[in-house]
KEKE-3310 file (N, C-alpha, C; in steps of 0.2 Angstrom, whole numbers, plus 5000, padded with zeros to 4 digits):
npx = (5081:5064:5051:5035:5027:5015:5009:5005:5000:4996:4985:4971:4974:4980:4992:4999:5016:5030:5047:5065:5075:5091:5105:5108:5118:5133:5129:5116:5100:5089:5072:5058:5042:5027:5015:5008:5003:4990:4991:4979:4978:4991:4992:4980:4980:4990:4985:4974:4980:4982:4992:5004:5017:5020:5021:5033:5049:5060:5059:5061:5057:5043:5034:5024:5026:5021:5027:5018:5014:5021:5023:5026:5029:5039:5051:5069:5078:5091:5107:5118:5137:5143:5134:5128:5122:5110:5101:5098:5081:5076:5062:5054:5049:5046:5048:5041:5036:5022:5025:5031:5044:5059:5073:5083:5092:5105:5106:5100:5085:5073:5079:5078:5074:5065:5066:5054:5044:5043:5030:5022:5011:5012:5003:4998:5010:5013:5007:5013:5022:5014:5005:5014:5012:5000:5003:5011:5005:5003:5016:5020:5012:5018:5016:5004:4997:4983:4976:4963:4958:4955:4950:4949:4942:4943:4949:4962:4974:4968:4963:4974:4980:4971:4971:4984:4985:4977:4985:4995:4990:4981:4966:4949:4946:4941:4933:4929:4919:4910:4907:4898:4903:4917:4916:4911:4922:4931:4925:4926:4939:4941:4938:4931:4920:4911:4908:4896:4901:4892:4881:4872:4874:4885:4897:4893:4888:4901:4907:4899:4901:4915:4915:4920:4924:4930:4943:4959:4969:4969:4969:4971:4966:4960:4965:4961:4962:4953:4947:4955:4952:4940:4945:4953:4943:4938:4947:4952:4954:4971:4974:4980:4982:4986:4992:4990:4985:4989:4986:4983:4983:4976:4971:4956:4948:4953:4953:4966:4967:4956:4953:4965:4976:4971:4965:4976:4980:4990:4995:5002:5012:5014:5021:5025:5037:5046:5050:5063:5071:5083:5078:5066:5070:5078:5068:5059:5066:5072:5065:5065:5064:5067:5065:5052:5046:5050:5043:5029:5029:5031:5020:5010:5012:5011:4997:4993:4991:4979:4971:4958:4943:4949:4955:4947:4948:4956:4967:4972:4986:4982:4970:4972:4968:4954:4952:4957:4947:4936:4940:4940:4926:4917:4915:4909:4911:4925:4940:4954:4966:4975:4988:4990:5004:5007)
npy = (5091:5093:5091:5086:5087:5081:5088:5089:5104:5110:5106:5098:5103:5103:5104:5104:5106:5112:5106:5108:5094:5089:5081:5064:5061:5052:5041:5039:5036:5041:5040:5039:5041:5031:5027:5031:5026:5028:5028:5026:5026:5032:5043:5050:5053:5062:5072:5076:5082:5074:5065:5058:5060:5072:5081:5078:5085:5078:5073:5079:5078:5076:5087:5101:5110:5093:5079:5067:5049:5033:5023:5017:5015:5014:5019:5018:5032:5038:5035:5035:5036:5027:5017:5001:4987:4992:5000:5012:5012:5001:4993:4997:4994:5006:5015:5027:5045:5055:5059:5065:5061:5055:5056:5043:5038:5027:5015:5023:5023:5026:5023:5011:4999:4989:4977:4974:4960:4954:4953:4961:4975:4993:4999:4988:4985:4998:4997:4989:4992:4997:4986:4978:4981:4975:4962:4959:4952:4939:4935:4937:4929:4916:4900:4898:4890:4882:4886:4894:4911:4927:4944:4960:4974:4981:4990:4998:4992:4981:4974:4970:4962:4952:4947:4943:4933:4923:4920:4915:4903:4902:4896:4893:4910:4925:4941:4956:4969:4985:4992:4990:4990:4987:4974:4968:4970:4961:4949:4948:4946:4934:4930:4918:4921:4936:4948:4958:4969:4976:4968:4960:4946:4942:4936:4924:4919:4918:4908:4897:4895:4892:4881:4880:4889:4904:4911:4904:4913:4930:4946:4962:4976:4989:5001:5006:5009:5004:4993:4982:4974:4968:4961:4952:4945:4937:4928:4911:4900:4900:4906:4918:4935:4948:4964:4974:4986:5003:5008:5022:5028:5025:5010:5005:4995:4982:4966:4958:4947:4937:4938:4937:4931:4919:4913:4910:4917:4924:4941:4951:4964:4970:4980:4986:4991:4985:4974:4975:4977:4972:4967:4960:4952:4942:4935:4931:4923:4921:4931:4947:4964:4965:4952:4951:4961:4956:4944:4949:4956:4946:4937:4946:4947:4933:4931:4924:4933:4944:4959:4961:4971:4980:4993:5008:5021:5031:5043:5060:5070:5083:5080:5075:5081:5081:5067:5063:5069:5061:5048:5050:5053:5046:5031:5021:5022:5025:5016:5011:5021:5026:5036:5043:5047:5049)
npz = (4847:4846:4858:4864:4879:4890:4905:4922:4929:4940:4954:4947:4934:4917:4904:4888:4883:4874:4872:4870:4867:4871:4861:4864:4879:4882:4889:4887:4879:4866:4864:4854:4857:4853:4859:4875:4891:4903:4921:4932:4946:4952:4944:4946:4959:4960:4951:4958:4969:4980:4982:4993:4992:4986:4996:5001:5005:5002:4989:4975:4962:4963:4962:4957:4941:4936:4928:4922:4921:4917:4909:4893:4875:4860:4848:4847:4843:4844:4850:4864:4864:4873:4876:4874:4865:4860:4847:4833:4828:4836:4843:4857:4875:4888:4904:4902:4903:4899:4884:4868:4865:4874:4884:4890:4903:4905:4918:4928:4937:4929:4917:4911:4898:4886:4873:4860:4856:4839:4835:4842:4845:4847:4855:4864:4870:4877:4889:4897:4908:4918:4920:4927:4940:4944:4941:4952:4962:4958:4958:4971:4978:4975:4972:4960:4951:4947:4959:4968:4965:4969:4965:4972:4967:4952:4944:4934:4940:4946:4936:4929:4939:4939:4925:4924:4934:4928:4917:4924:4927:4938:4945:4950:4943:4950:4949:4958:4960:4961:4950:4935:4922:4923:4929:4918:4909:4915:4913:4899:4898:4902:4915:4927:4935:4940:4953:4962:4976:4983:4983:4995:4997:4991:4995:5000:4987:4980:4988:4986:4973:4973:4980:4993:5008:5005:4995:4989:4986:4987:4979:4984:4976:4977:4982:4994:5010:5020:5014:5016:5027:5022:5011:5018:5023:5013:5010:5011:5026:5031:5019:5007:5006:4995:4994:4981:4976:4979:4995:5001:5016:5032:5039:5047:5061:5060:5065:5072:5080:5078:5064:5057:5064:5071:5060:5052:5041:5028:5025:5014:5006:4989:4980:4964:4961:4970:4964:4958:4969:4982:4993:4989:4978:4985:4992:4982:4973:4957:4951:4945:4940:4926:4922:4924:4916:4903:4903:4903:4891:4882:4884:4882:4868:4863:4866:4878:4889:4889:4883:4882:4882:4890:4886:4885:4881:4868:4867:4862:4866:4871:4877:4890:4903:4902:4901:4914:4922:4917:4922:4935:4938:4930:4930:4925:4911:4909:4909:4906:4898:4884:4877:4861:4851:4838)
capx = (5075:5058:5047:5029:5026:5008:5010:5000:5003:4994:4979:4966:4975:4985:4994:5004:5021:5035:5053:5070:5079:5098:5107:5109:5125:5137:5126:5109:5096:5083:5067:5052:5036:5021:5010:5010:4997:4988:4990:4974:4979:4996:4991:4974:4982:4994:4981:4970:4984:4982:4998:5008:5024:5020:5023:5039:5054:5066:5057:5060:5053:5036:5032:5021:5023:5023:5027:5015:5015:5028:5023:5026:5032:5041:5057:5075:5081:5098:5110:5125:5143:5145:5129:5129:5116:5104:5103:5092:5076:5074:5056:5055:5044:5050:5044:5041:5031:5018:5029:5033:5051:5062:5080:5083:5099:5106:5109:5094:5078:5069:5083:5077:5070:5065:5064:5047:5043:5042:5023:5018:5011:5015:4998:4998:5017:5013:5004:5017:5025:5008:5003:5018:5010:4996:5007:5015:5000:5005:5023:5021:5008:5021:5012:4997:4994:4977:4974:4958:4961:4950:4953:4945:4944:4944:4952:4967:4978:4965:4962:4981:4981:4966:4974:4991:4983:4974:4990:5000:4987:4976:4959:4945:4948:4935:4933:4924:4919:4904:4905:4897:4907:4923:4915:4910:4929:4935:4922:4929:4947:4941:4937:4926:4915:4912:4903:4896:4901:4886:4876:4873:4875:4891:4902:4889:4889:4908:4909:4895:4905:4921:4914:4923:4923:4935:4948:4966:4973:4965:4972:4967:4968:4956:4969:4957:4964:4948:4945:4959:4948:4935:4949:4955:4937:4937:4952:4950:4958:4977:4975:4985:4980:4991:4989:4993:4983:4992:4982:4986:4980:4977:4965:4952:4943:4956:4954:4971:4967:4951:4953:4971:4980:4968:4964:4982:4980:4996:4994:5008:5012:5017:5022:5028:5044:5050:5053:5070:5074:5086:5074:5062:5074:5080:5061:5056:5071:5075:5061:5067:5061:5069:5061:5044:5044:5050:5037:5023:5029:5031:5013:5006:5013:5008:4990:4991:4989:4975:4968:4951:4939:4952:4956:4941:4949:4962:4967:4977:4989:4978:4964:4974:4964:4947:4952:4958:4940:4932:4942:4938:4919:4913:4918:4905:4913:4932:4944:4961:4966:4981:4989:4994:5009:5008)
capy = (5088:5096:5086:5088:5084:5082:5088:5092:5110:5111:5101:5099:5107:5101:5107:5101:5110:5109:5107:5106:5089:5089:5075:5060:5060:5045:5035:5040:5034:5045:5036:5043:5037:5030:5027:5031:5023:5032:5024:5030:5027:5036:5050:5054:5055:5069:5077:5079:5085:5070:5060:5059:5062:5079:5085:5076:5089:5074:5070:5085:5077:5075:5094:5104:5105:5086:5075:5061:5044:5029:5017:5019:5011:5018:5018:5021:5036:5040:5031:5038:5033:5021:5012:4995:4983:4996:5003:5016:5008:4996:4995:4996:4997:5009:5018:5034:5049:5056:5064:5062:5059:5055:5054:5038:5038:5020:5015:5026:5020:5027:5022:5004:4998:4981:4976:4971:4954:4957:4953:4965:4982:4998:5000:4984:4986:5003:4996:4984:4994:4998:4979:4975:4982:4970:4956:4958:4948:4932:4934:4937:4923:4910:4895:4901:4885:4878:4889:4899:4918:4933:4951:4964:4980:4979:4996:4996:4987:4975:4970:4967:4957:4946:4944:4940:4927:4918:4918:4911:4896:4902:4893:4898:4917:4929:4948:4959:4977:4988:4995:4984:4990:4984:4967:4966:4969:4956:4943:4948:4944:4926:4928:4913:4924:4942:4949:4965:4969:4979:4963:4957:4939:4941:4931:4917:4917:4916:4902:4892:4894:4889:4875:4881:4896:4909:4909:4903:4919:4936:4952:4968:4981:4994:5007:5009:5005:5001:4987:4977:4968:4964:4956:4946:4940:4934:4923:4905:4899:4898:4909:4923:4941:4951:4970:4977:4993:5008:5010:5028:5030:5020:5005:5004:4989:4976:4962:4954:4940:4933:4938:4935:4926:4912:4910:4909:4921:4929:4947:4954:4969:4968:4985:4983:4993:4980:4968:4976:4978:4966:4963:4956:4946:4937:4932:4928:4919:4923:4937:4954:4969:4963:4945:4953:4965:4952:4940:4953:4957:4939:4935:4950:4945:4927:4931:4921:4938:4947:4965:4961:4975:4985:5000:5011:5028:5032:5050:5065:5073:5089:5077:5072:5084:5078:5060:5062:5070:5055:5042:5052:5054:5042:5025:5016:5023:5025:5011:5012:5025:5027:5042:5042:5053:5050)
capz = (4845:4849:4860:4867:4885:4894:4912:4927:4931:4947:4955:4942:4928:4913:4898:4883:4882:4870:4875:4866:4870:4867:4858:4870:4881:4880:4893:4886:4873:4864:4862:4852:4859:4849:4864:4882:4895:4909:4927:4935:4953:4954:4941:4948:4966:4958:4948:4963:4974:4986:4983:4999:4990:4984:5002:5004:5002:4999:4982:4971:4956:4964:4963:4951:4936:4936:4922:4924:4917:4918:4904:4886:4870:4855:4844:4848:4837:4844:4855:4866:4862:4877:4876:4870:4865:4857:4840:4831:4825:4840:4846:4865:4880:4893:4909:4900:4905:4893:4880:4862:4865:4880:4885:4895:4906:4907:4925:4931:4938:4923:4911:4908:4892:4885:4866:4859:4852:4833:4833:4848:4843:4852:4860:4870:4874:4881:4895:4901:4914:4922:4921:4932:4947:4946:4941:4958:4966:4956:4960:4978:4981:4974:4968:4958:4946:4950:4965:4967:4965:4969:4964:4975:4964:4945:4940:4930:4943:4947:4929:4928:4943:4936:4919:4925:4937:4923:4913:4928:4929:4943:4943:4946:4944:4952:4949:4962:4959:4961:4943:4930:4916:4926:4929:4911:4906:4918:4910:4892:4899:4903:4922:4928:4939:4943:4959:4965:4983:4986:4984:5002:4996:4986:4998:4999:4980:4979:4992:4983:4966:4974:4984:4999:5011:5004:4990:4991:4985:4986:4978:4985:4971:4978:4985:4999:5017:5024:5011:5018:5031:5017:5007:5022:5024:5006:5010:5015:5031:5029:5013:5006:5004:4993:4992:4975:4975:4984:5000:5004:5022:5038:5039:5054:5062:5059:5071:5071:5083:5075:5057:5054:5068:5072:5053:5049:5035:5026:5022:5011:5001:4983:4976:4958:4961:4974:4960:4957:4975:4984:4998:4985:4975:4990:4994:4976:4969:4951:4949:4945:4936:4919:4920:4924:4910:4898:4904:4902:4884:4878:4885:4877:4860:4861:4868:4884:4893:4884:4885:4880:4886:4895:4884:4884:4877:4865:4867:4860:4872:4874:4881:4896:4908:4901:4903:4921:4925:4916:4926:4942:4939:4925:4930:4920:4904:4908:4913:4904:4892:4881:4873:4855:4849:4831)
cpx = (5069:5054:5041:5029:5019:5010:5004:5003:5002:4987:4973:4967:4981:4987:4999:5010:5026:5042:5058:5074:5086:5099:5109:5117:5127:5133:5118:5106:5090:5078:5061:5046:5031:5015:5012:5003:4996:4988:4986:4976:4985:4994:4985:4976:4987:4989:4976:4973:4985:4988:5002:5015:5025:5022:5030:5045:5060:5065:5056:5056:5046:5033:5029:5026:5026:5022:5024:5016:5021:5027:5022:5029:5033:5047:5063:5077:5088:5101:5117:5131:5144:5140:5130:5123:5110:5106:5096:5087:5073:5067:5056:5049:5048:5046:5044:5035:5027:5021:5031:5040:5054:5069:5080:5091:5100:5109:5104:5089:5074:5073:5083:5073:5070:5062:5057:5048:5041:5034:5019:5018:5012:5009:4998:5005:5017:5010:5008:5020:5020:5006:5007:5016:5004:4998:5010:5011:5002:5012:5023:5018:5013:5018:5005:4993:4988:4974:4968:4960:4955:4953:4948:4947:4946:4945:4958:4972:4975:4964:4969:4982:4977:4969:4980:4990:4981:4980:4995:4996:4982:4969:4955:4948:4942:4937:4928:4925:4912:4902:4904:4901:4915:4922:4914:4917:4933:4932:4925:4936:4947:4940:4931:4920:4916:4906:4903:4896:4896:4880:4877:4875:4881:4896:4899:4890:4896:4909:4905:4899:4911:4920:4918:4922:4930:4940:4955:4970:4968:4970:4968:4970:4964:4960:4966:4959:4959:4945:4949:4956:4943:4939:4951:4949:4935:4942:4950:4955:4965:4978:4979:4981:4986:4989:4994:4991:4987:4987:4984:4981:4980:4970:4962:4949:4946:4957:4959:4971:4962:4951:4959:4975:4977:4966:4970:4983:4987:4994:5001:5007:5015:5018:5026:5036:5049:5053:5060:5074:5078:5082:5069:5065:5076:5074:5059:5061:5073:5070:5064:5063:5061:5065:5054:5043:5044:5044:5031:5023:5028:5023:5008:5006:5010:5001:4988:4989:4985:4973:4961:4946:4942:4953:4950:4942:4956:4962:4972:4980:4985:4972:4966:4969:4957:4947:4953:4951:4936:4934:4940:4930:4915:4916:4915:4907:4921:4935:4951:4961:4973:4982:4993:4998:5010:5002)
cpy = (5091:5090:5089:5084:5086:5082:5091:5099:5112:5106:5103:5103:5104:5105:5103:5107:5107:5111:5105:5100:5089:5082:5071:5060:5053:5039:5036:5037:5038:5040:5041:5039:5037:5030:5027:5029:5027:5027:5028:5031:5032:5043:5054:5056:5062:5074:5080:5082:5081:5066:5062:5062:5069:5083:5084:5081:5085:5071:5076:5084:5076:5082:5096:5109:5098:5083:5068:5055:5040:5023:5019:5014:5015:5015:5021:5025:5039:5036:5034:5033:5027:5017:5007:4991:4986:4999:5007:5011:5002:4998:4993:4998:5000:5013:5025:5039:5051:5062:5061:5059:5060:5053:5049:5038:5031:5020:5018:5022:5020:5026:5015:5004:4991:4981:4972:4965:4957:4957:4957:4972:4987:4999:4995:4985:4992:5002:4991:4986:4995:4990:4976:4975:4977:4963:4954:4953:4941:4930:4933:4931:4917:4906:4898:4895:4881:4881:4894:4906:4923:4940:4956:4971:4979:4986:4993:4991:4981:4971:4967:4961:4950:4943:4940:4933:4922:4916:4914:4904:4896:4899:4891:4906:4921:4936:4951:4967:4979:4990:4990:4984:4986:4976:4964:4965:4963:4949:4942:4945:4937:4924:4923:4916:4931:4944:4956:4965:4972:4974:4960:4950:4938:4936:4924:4915:4915:4909:4896:4890:4890:4882:4874:4888:4900:4906:4908:4909:4925:4942:4958:4974:4988:5001:5010:5006:5001:4994:4981:4972:4965:4959:4950:4942:4936:4928:4916:4904:4897:4901:4915:4929:4946:4959:4973:4984:4997:5010:5016:5031:5025:5016:5005:4997:4983:4972:4957:4947:4935:4933:4936:4930:4919:4909:4908:4911:4925:4935:4950:4960:4967:4975:4984:4986:4989:4975:4969:4977:4972:4963:4958:4950:4941:4933:4928:4925:4923:4929:4943:4958:4967:4957:4947:4956:4961:4947:4943:4954:4951:4937:4939:4948:4938:4926:4927:4927:4943:4954:4967:4966:4980:4992:5003:5018:5028:5040:5054:5068:5079:5086:5074:5074:5081:5071:5059:5063:5064:5049:5044:5051:5050:5035:5019:5017:5023:5020:5012:5016:5026:5033:5041:5048:5054:5049)
cpz = (4849:4852:4864:4874:4888:4901:4916:4930:4938:4948:4950:4936:4924:4907:4894:4882:4877:4872:4869:4870:4867:4864:4864:4872:4880:4884:4892:4879:4872:4861:4860:4853:4854:4853:4871:4886:4901:4915:4931:4943:4955:4950:4944:4955:4965:4956:4953:4969:4980:4987:4988:4997:4988:4989:5004:5001:5000:4992:4978:4965:4957:4966:4956:4947:4936:4930:4924:4919:4918:4914:4897:4881:4863:4851:4846:4842:4838:4850:4857:4864:4866:4878:4871:4871:4862:4851:4838:4827:4830:4843:4853:4869:4885:4898:4908:4902:4898:4889:4873:4861:4872:4880:4891:4897:4908:4914:4930:4932:4932:4917:4909:4902:4890:4877:4866:4855:4845:4832:4838:4845:4849:4857:4866:4874:4879:4888:4900:4908:4920:4924:4927:4939:4949:4946:4948:4962:4965:4959:4967:4982:4980:4970:4966:4953:4950:4956:4963:4968:4964:4969:4967:4972:4957:4941:4936:4933:4944:4941:4927:4932:4941:4930:4920:4929:4933:4919:4917:4930:4935:4941:4949:4948:4945:4952:4953:4962:4959:4954:4938:4924:4917:4926:4922:4907:4908:4914:4902:4893:4900:4911:4922:4932:4941:4948:4960:4973:4986:4987:4991:5002:4992:4989:4998:4992:4978:4982:4988:4976:4967:4977:4991:5002:5010:4998:4993:4991:4984:4985:4979:4980:4971:4979:4991:5006:5020:5020:5013:5022:5027:5013:5011:5023:5018:5006:5014:5021:5028:5022:5013:5004:5002:4991:4987:4974:4980:4989:5004:5010:5027:5038:5047:5055:5059:5065:5070:5074:5079:5068:5054:5058:5069:5065:5050:5042:5034:5023:5020:5006:4994:4978:4970:4958:4965:4970:4957:4963:4979:4989:4994:4982:4979:4991:4988:4971:4963:4948:4950:4940:4928:4917:4920:4918:4904:4897:4901:4894:4880:4879:4882:4870:4859:4863:4874:4889:4888:4888:4883:4885:4890:4892:4882:4880:4874:4863:4864:4867:4876:4877:4887:4902:4908:4903:4910:4924:4923:4921:4933:4943:4935:4925:4926:4913:4904:4912:4912:4898:4890:4877:4867:4853:4842:4827)
residu = (UNK:UNK:UNK:UNK:UNK:UNK:UNK:UNK:UNK:UNK:UNK:UNK:UNK:UNK:UNK:UNK:UNK:UNK:UNK:UNK:UNK:UNK:UNK:UNK:UNK:UNK:UNK:UNK:UNK:UNK:UNK:UNK:UNK:UNK:UNK:UNK:UNK:UNK:UNK:UNK:UNK:UNK:UNK:UNK:UNK:UNK:UNK:UNK:UNK:UNK:UNK:UNK:UNK:UNK:UNK:UNK:UNK:UNK:UNK:UNK:UNK:UNK:UNK:UNK:UNK:UNK:UNK:UNK:UNK:UNK:UNK:UNK:UNK:UNK:UNK:UNK:UNK:UNK:UNK:UNK:UNK:UNK:UNK:UNK:UNK:UNK:UNK:UNK:UNK:UNK:UNK:UNK:UNK:UNK:UNK:UNK:UNK:UNK:UNK:UNK:UNK:UNK:UNK:UNK:UNK:UNK:UNK:UNK:UNK:UNK:UNK:UNK:UNK:UNK:UNK:UNK:UNK:UNK:UNK:UNK:UNK:UNK:UNK:UNK:UNK:UNK:UNK:UNK:UNK:UNK:UNK:UNK:UNK:UNK:UNK:UNK:UNK:UNK:UNK:UNK:UNK:UNK:UNK:UNK:UNK:UNK:UNK:UNK:UNK:UNK:UNK:UNK:UNK:UNK:UNK:UNK:UNK:UNK:UNK:UNK:UNK:UNK:UNK:UNK:UNK:UNK:UNK:UNK:UNK:UNK:UNK:UNK:UNK:UNK:UNK:UNK:UNK:UNK:UNK:UNK:UNK:UNK:UNK:UNK:UNK:UNK:UNK:UNK:UNK:UNK:UNK:UNK:UNK:UNK:UNK:UNK:UNK:UNK:UNK:UNK:UNK:UNK:UNK:UNK:UNK:UNK:UNK:UNK:UNK:UNK:UNK:UNK:UNK:UNK:UNK:UNK:UNK:UNK:UNK:UNK:UNK:UNK:UNK:UNK:UNK:UNK:UNK:UNK:UNK:UNK:UNK:UNK:UNK:UNK:UNK:UNK:UNK:UNK:UNK:UNK:UNK:UNK:UNK:UNK:UNK:UNK:UNK:UNK:UNK:UNK:UNK:UNK:UNK:UNK:UNK:UNK:UNK:UNK:UNK:UNK:UNK:UNK:UNK:UNK:UNK:UNK:UNK:UNK:UNK:UNK:UNK:UNK:UNK:UNK:UNK:UNK:UNK:UNK:UNK:UNK:UNK:UNK:UNK:UNK:UNK:UNK:UNK:UNK:UNK:UNK:UNK:UNK:UNK:UNK:UNK:UNK:UNK:UNK:UNK:UNK:UNK:UNK:UNK:UNK:UNK:UNK:UNK:UNK:UNK:UNK:UNK:UNK:UNK:UNK:UNK:UNK:UNK:UNK:UNK:UNK:UNK:UNK:UNK:UNK:UNK:UNK:UNK:UNK:UNK:UNK:UNK:UNK:UNK:UNK:UNK:UNK:UNK:UNK:UNK:UNK:UNK:UNK)
# end
C-alpha cells in the first residue's frame, strides 16, 4: 500500500514523501488515517532543532528526517493473523505520525489503538493522544471536584489541562496567558476567568475572584523552566503545582525555603507518557494509558470535554511547514492545527 508521510527533513524544512507499506505482519494492524493533529510543543522543538533528544545517540528514531506527530484517528484496513479484538472497518484513535496510513505493531509503545464511540468524529478523536498530556494535571492532582484550578500557559497542552479540569469537576477554573486569542479560546471552552500575566495586578485579580490567596491546584503548561516560580506563587498555601508543559532547560531563582518548604506546597511532574509506567500506576491507582484514552474519547463524544475555540487551522499535508511557522510566529492566529488526509 502506498502512503504519504509529512516529515521534518532538517531544522526549518519539511516535505511530503511517498512510501510503500507492506502488508501487516502477524502482529500488526494497518490503519488509514483520516486526520492527524499537530502537537506544537514537541513538534516545534524538533522543527527548530532544539529538542534535546535529537542529540541523544541512544534514541535513533529522534534524528532527521523525522516523522513528526503522535495523535491521529482513522480506520483499520488490514489486520495481522495473530491479532485479536480488531477487524477491518474499526474506527480508531492511535498515536500516529502525520501519515495517510501506518503499520501499528501490537505490544510496541506506538502500537496502541482505541475504538471510537459511534458518535465521535475523526477530527475530535485525532486530538485525543495530545489531550492526554494536559489531562495529566487532573490525574496527578488527585481530587479535583470543587477545587479551584488555575492553568498557566494556554497553548495546546494548557487548553487540554483547562478543559480536562472542568470535565473533572474543578471549580472555578482560571486560564492565564499573555495571548488574547488563547484567553478567548479558554472562555469559549467555559473557563470562569482568564487573566493576562503582563497585567501587574493579575495575581490580585485572581485572588479577589477566588476569595482567597492562590488557587488550590495550579497547572504549569508553559514549557518554560523560569515559569515554575510564577506557578508556585499562584498556588495557595498547601496547594499543588503540577507541571504538564515540558520545561526544556533549568529554572533559576527558586526559593525552596520561603516559596515551597514554608508554604507546604507540592510540586510534581505529570508527563503524559508516565500514565502507562509502573511508577505512575502505583501512585495513581487504577489510572493507566488505556483508561485515560478511553475517558478522553468518551467525554469528547458526550460533550463533557469540549473543543470550542481550540482548532484554528485545518491543513493539507503540504502545508505543514507553513503551519509550523505560524505556530512559532503568529500566536494570535494559530493555536491548534489538524491535518486532513482525505
